[in-house]
C-alpha positions, 0 to 999 in steps of 0.5 A: 071709421079709422079703427074699422079700416085698420082692422080690415087691413090687419085681417087682409094682411094676415090672410094674405100672409097665411096664403103666401105661407101655405099656398102649396097645401091650400092649392093641393087641398083645393085640387082634391076637392075639385077632383071629387066635385068633377066626378059626382055628376059623372057617377050617374052614368049607367054603362053597358059594362055595369049592366052586363057584368058588375050588376049581375055579379053583385046580384049573384053575390047577394043571392049566395056569396059563397057559391059565387066565389066558388064559381068561375062565372066572372072573368075577373080574378076573385080579388075584385069579387072580394070588393063586391062582396064587401059592398054586399054587406051594406045590403044595397038593393041591386036596382038602386043607384046607391050600388052604382055609386059604391062601385064607382067610389071604390075606383075613385078612392084608388084614384085619389090614392094614386094622386097621393103616391104621385105627390110623394114620388115627385117629392122624392125625385124633385125635392122642393119643386112645389109647382111641378109637384102640384101640377103632377097631382093635378094631372093625376086627378084631372086627366080625362082618361082617369076620371072618365074611367072610374066616375063615368064608365065605372071601370076598375083600372085605377085599382091595379094601377094604384099598386103599380104606382105604389110598387114604383114608389118603393122602387124609388125608395130602394125598398125592393121587397115592398115593391114586389109585394105591391106588384103582386097585389096589382097582378092579383087584380089585373093581368095588365099589371105585367106591363110593369114587370120588365121594370122589376126584372131589369132592376133585378139584373142590375142588382137593385132587386133580389130574385126571391123578392120577385118570387113572392109575386106568385106566392102572394097571388095564390095566398089572395086566392085562398078565400075563393078556394075556401069557398070551393073554387078550383085551384087551377081555375084561380091559377089559369084565370088570366089564360082564359081572359087572353082567349076571350076576345080574339080580335087584333084590337078592341078600340085600342089605338095600337099598331094593328089599327093600320091593318084594319078594324079587326072587329068587322073583318073576316073572323076566320082570318083574325083567328089565325092572325091574333095568336101570331100577333101575340108572339110578335108583340112579345118578341118586340117587348123582349127586344126592347128589354134586352136593349135597355139591359145592355144600354143601362149600366147604372139606373137613376130615379129619373131613368126608372120613370122614363123606362116605366113610361116607355114599356107601359106605352110600348106594350099595349101598342104592339100587343093584340086584343088590347082594349082602350083602357089598357093604356091606363098605366102609361097615362099615369106614367106620362104624368111622372115623365113630364114632371121629371122632363118638362122640356119633353112635355110634347111626348106625354101630350102626344101619348095621352092625346093618342090614347084618348081616341080609344075613349072617344071611339067607345064612350062617345062614338065620335068618328072623325069625318064619319069614319070609325077607324080614322080617330083610332088611326090618328090616335095610333099615329100620335102614340107612334110619334111619341114612342119614337121621341121617347125611345130616342130620349131613353137611349140618348147618350147610351152605348149598346155594348154587346161584347168587349170589342164592339159597341153601337152608339144609340 
């Protein structure tokens, strides 16, 4: 009996010792396993976007992939259609749930990839702070907007955001060539990637990125369009696909808790009025973004790794807040950047919390039809207010201690 008791004590001691030594890697592996498990039951959801867009596109690809790639039937760039074309090689029936799972799995793979990149980014910035690094990875996988976007809704925002985070990773590693290449891939998937472009331009102005690296972006974009053009698609159709997208939804907001929700819910208002307001609102939003970028350029003489994370979060949250015709999903980059921000600024956790809580109201509105007090606008107004407050605190933090020097004789303390 004594021998058995001694044996179990040794086993227990060995197990405890192993866990104490490798607790971080064990926890990290468990987080990834649980992240997959939480997504599996959500994958059975059939969304309207899947029925109205993804499924018909796939059916057209199965019927004649070359003809579909040659057409401009889809309002996405050809790069996403290439992924659907790869799925078609498995000969999956268009009516089967297997197709739904495969489509959602693509985004989920990129989500896992983004979490891995966040791991390496936090390792780069925080060095040996394993607790914060683990928390960052956890949030990247379990933020509601993240797993709802892919596993539940079947959207592809995780794909272009993965390349944005990859670009940020290379920026932090001072590899501006690869940062530009990664951004080019992101841009080839989704127009919303431009929310990160001001960061790269700012780094160019600060001599941390070469101009000809940035000029690679349109070159790589065109190269990625070659397969579609080889199938017969018009060159101009590939180049101007994003211009067509910007004209597709002439509304001030598409369930996005942006600044325009304070005016009215544009979807249910007089369309003749909206048609005049939306173009003006675009230029208004671009003007505000431009002013913010100029202030950042003037304020930052030197940029640290933490500064890059802060600025990336600020611009990615500010841009969809002030631009019209934004969907609720267009805050996706900001939601990921919020995770990195709170990891490097844990005392400012409330800024990330307010931002993420605010952006979630768009999902609340569209996916769950949860209207506070029965008012369709109220939760979006609450969400926009949360984002506005977050932006005020964030701008204060980003410009804290900075001097805005417009000339040699005058300066304005931020």
